[in-house]
C-alpha positions, 0 to 999 in steps of 0.5 A: 499499499502507498504511503506518503508523509505530511507535514502537519499533524493529522487527526481521525476524520480529517481530511488532507490535501496532498503538495502538488508534488505528491498530487502528481505522484498519486493521479499521474505516476501511480494512476490512483483513483477515487476511493482507493486506500493509501497510508499517511504518516503525520508529523507527529509519526501517527499512522492512518489509513486514509481514502483518496479523493480526487478534485480536479488538479487537487487530490484530498484524503479522509483519514478513516482509521488510525493504524497502531503500529510502531515500525521504528526502532527503540534505538537512536541510531546515528551514522557519522558517513564520510561523503563517497561517489554520488551514486554509491552515496545515494545508495547508501542513504536509501538503504540505510533508512531501510535498516533503521538509521535515525540520523545521518551526518556526512563529514569531510576528512583527510581522504574523502575524494568528494568534497562537499564544496564540489556539490554546492549550489546543486540543492544536493541536501534536498536531493539527500532529503527526497531520497530519505523520504521515499525510502522511508515511504517505501518501507513503512517507516513512520519517521524521515531520517535526519541529515544535515550538510556535511561537517568536518570530521571533528565536528561531526564527531562532537555533534553525532556523540551517543551513549555507545559511540564507535569507529569502524577502522580496517587497521584494528583487527588485532587490537580491538574488539568486534561490534558484537563484542562491544554493543551492550543496550543502549538508548542510542549508538553512533557509528563512524564510517570512513571513505573509500581511503579510510582514516588516517592514524591522526584522524583515529586519535581525534576519535578515541580523544572524542570517546569513540571505541574502534572496533572491526567489522571482520576479516575483509576490508569492505568498501565504505557503503558495504561497512555502513550497511553490515554495521546497521544490520549488525546492530539491529541483529544483534540489539533489536 
């Protein structure tokens, strides 16, 4: 069933009017018709079953039933992700959303190939937010993950701190514990994943100073986007 997020609080029996883009998607792309049912999720993460009504160019929906379910993780998960190439970055945003990430903080470091300034003026954050919204709708989440503008690694580490804080470090196989060994029940977790080139020893030292524990994701060297999705999957499997 199609799901749509609306930027206001909704109550049972409310008649909701969709934005122009949403109306176009429902009527022209999906070719939905009067009386068909969709899910509406409001700003409070409340979920409703709604019945569509087409009035000229307007598309409305009557909320006919409140759906009592909570698809969100009990743990707030923050992903600090080094900037990577566009196609891989977009894929990571989509799949991280499906895996339950709560917040994504992009960062630049000494080995990031992609730099934030290269995308200035391209409305990159709007594009990222659209990807996150579409992914959240597809997997029937009740909240869209938050994403902010890229930060230098040190600032990202400060902003992203949680109860548990980890950095996946490819050079830490023998010296560090695995993610499974380090995880314990917590209300919030942050995982830091480096770019294609990994981290310098100086950057790891900075992260350690800020309270991040080095962990290993196993014997094989994973691509950045694979490492992020592996870590999120492991957190979900172990703690959920």
